[in-house]
C-alpha positions as CSV (number, residue, x, y, z in Angstrom):
1,M,-0.2,0.1,0.0
2,N,3.0,2.4,0.5
3,R,2.9,2.8,-4.0
4,F,-0.6,3.5,-3.5
5,A,0.3,6.5,-0.3
6,E,3.2,7.9,-3.1
7,V,0.0,8.3,-6.1
8,R,-2.4,9.6,-3.0
9,D,0.2,12.3,-1.9
10,L,1.6,13.3,-5.6
11,I,-2.1,14.1,-6.7
12,L,-2.8,16.0,-3.5
13,S,0.1,17.9,-3.8
14,L,-0.9,19.1,-7.3
15,E,-4.7,20.1,-5.9
16,G,-3.7,23.9,-5.2
17,D,-2.1,24.0,-9.0
18,F,-5.0,22.5,-10.7
19,D,-7.2,25.1,-9.0
20,K,-5.0,27.9,-9.6
21,F,-4.2,27.2,-13.4
22,Y,-8.3,26.2,-13.7
23,D,-10.0,28.9,-11.8
24,K,-7.6,31.5,-12.0
25,G,-5.5,30.9,-15.3
26,N,-2.2,30.9,-13.9
27,Q,0.6,30.1,-16.4
28,A,3.1,28.7,-14.1
29,A,0.6,26.9,-11.9
30,G,-0.2,25.1,-15.4
31,T,3.7,24.1,-15.7
32,R,3.7,22.6,-12.5
33,V,0.3,20.4,-13.2
34,R,2.3,19.2,-16.3
35,G,5.2,18.3,-14.7
36,G,3.2,16.9,-11.6
37,M,1.2,15.0,-14.1
38,Q,4.2,13.0,-15.9
39,Q,5.6,12.0,-12.4
40,L,2.5,10.6,-12.5
41,K,2.3,8.6,-15.4
42,T,6.2,7.4,-14.5
43,L,5.1,6.5,-11.0
44,A,2.3,4.6,-12.5
45,Q,4.4,3.0,-15.4
46,E,7.1,1.8,-12.3
47,I,3.7,0.7,-10.2
48,R,2.7,-1.8,-13.0
49,T,5.9,-3.4,-14.1
50,E,6.4,-3.8,-10.2
51,V,2.6,-5.5,-10.1
52,Q,3.1,-7.8,-13.4
53,E,6.8,-9.1,-11.7
54,I,5.0,-9.8,-8.4
55,K,2.0,-11.7,-10.9
56,N,4.6,-13.6,-12.8
57,N,7.0,-14.7,-10.1
58,A,3.9,-16.1,-8.3
59,A,2.9,-18.0,-11.1
60,K,5.8,-20.1,-10.9
């Protein structure tokens, strides 16, 4: 569940920047949102790979 906490914390850390970008039009916040979403994508891929490895090793 530690990996889930990482995803949750990353998303929650971006909440303020989402608000600033979408509601207030702050362009710098949009840059931070894009960077955070890239981090989320990378983290999601790492978790996906980890789950697949665990699944494949359990099947043996």
